C-alpha positions, 0 to 999 in steps of 0.5 A: 503561512500554513504551507510554511508551518508544514515545511518547518514541521516536516524538517523538524520531524526529519531531524527528530525521527529520521527515516530508518528501516527499524525504529524504537519509540522513546521519549524523543519520538513520542508525543502526547495530547488529550483526546476529545474525551480527555478534553471533555473530562478536563472541562468537567473537572473545571466545572466540578471545581467551580461548584466545589468552590461556590458551595464550599463542599469538601466532598466535591473537592475530594471527588474533583481532586481524585478524578484529577489525579486519575487524569495525571496518572493516565498520562504516564500509563498512556506514554508507557504503553508506546515507549520501548515499542520497536517497528521494523519495515517488512517487504511489499509485493508489487501491485498494479495501479488502482490496487491496494498496496500491502506493506508489512510492518513488524511490531516487537516488544523488548520488555512489557507488552503494548496494548491496543496500538493503532497504526496506519497512513492517514487518512486511511483507517488504522489497524489496531494490534496488541503486542505480547510481552517480549514477543512480536507480531506482523501486520499488513497495512493497505495503501491505495495506489493511483499511478505507476512507479515507486510509491513511498507512503511517507510517515506512518502514524502510530498511536495509543489511547490505552488505558482510559482513552483520555489521552492519545500518545502518538508518533510519526515514523518513516520506515523508509518503505517503497512499493513498485506500482505497475501500470494499470493493464488496459485491454486492447489490440496491438497493431500488426506492425508491432509483431515484427516485419510485413510478413506478419500482417499477411499471416495474421501473426499478432492475433488477439486470440479470440477466435472460436475455432482455436479454443485451448482451455481454461486458465486462472484469471490475471489482471488485464484479462477480458471480462468477456472471456470469464467462465461464469459457470465455473465461478458459480461452481466455486472454482474461482475466476477462470477465463477461456484461453485461445491458442495464438495463431502466431507461429513466431515470436512477438515484438511489443514496440512502444513506438508503433502504438498510438495515444498518450504515454500512459495508455501505451504503457497500460496496453503493453502491460496487458499484453505482457501479462497475456503472453506470459500467461500463454508462455509465448516468447516475446520481446519488448522495446521501450525508448531507452530499454530493449528486452530481447525475445524470452519467456518465463517469470523473470522476463515477465518481471523485468518487462513489468518493472521497465514499464512501471519505471519508464521515464522515471530516470531509474 
């Protein structure tokens, strides 16, 4: 029964508030209910009314009706604080699985200001923001990621309890946003056969670069780098996270091949992701072979992004 009700509620929301990159809140898209404080306030009014009836006290009647009128007026002001607010979907950069995705949302006022507007994706904490009259603000919302591929956070909750907190006006808005999530980098060694032909094995072309005689310098830490190579002295001096970089022993281009790796699909993709990051940081040309996708030898940021995207969407049919 609960599942059936949720499905009907979802279908009704799709018709009532369809997904769009820009949504303006109006009477059809705003719902309003008493908050916990409002329910307690309403119960207190009932008790006061019963006491006034019992003791026939004009003063008690007057106070009860005064507070009751405040409750009714608050309904209008709470609704008006959200009405007319426009939400625009912003961009979102790709992240690695396990990191927090950051989605940008722009709030715009086309008339009066909007106070203490809270927004976010349940059950995560909401972000509270004020929107000035006739102005706009941009905010970043965090969404946890668990697996690679396209992350669609779904409907975002927008609410306001302004001005007294007795009622909550809210809406569930789908800004049709999506974030690309790369595989979680997994540190490890690639088999030498992944470097190309049998000559690579004899010459050690696919060295993992941790020798003691080929130290090259320090570079900025990248996701997937070995923590054993962190330069803690530089970190203690406030220079940020740096890692010791070692020159590759290979004098030729490398091939990252999914088929020659062992383990399940996700672990192989995570290992390839690690090596894409490492080789890109070293500016060392490499090729990537995935079932159904082949990327020839290249280097640079564009090649890095293409490979990471292919790893993220492998098997997704995209």
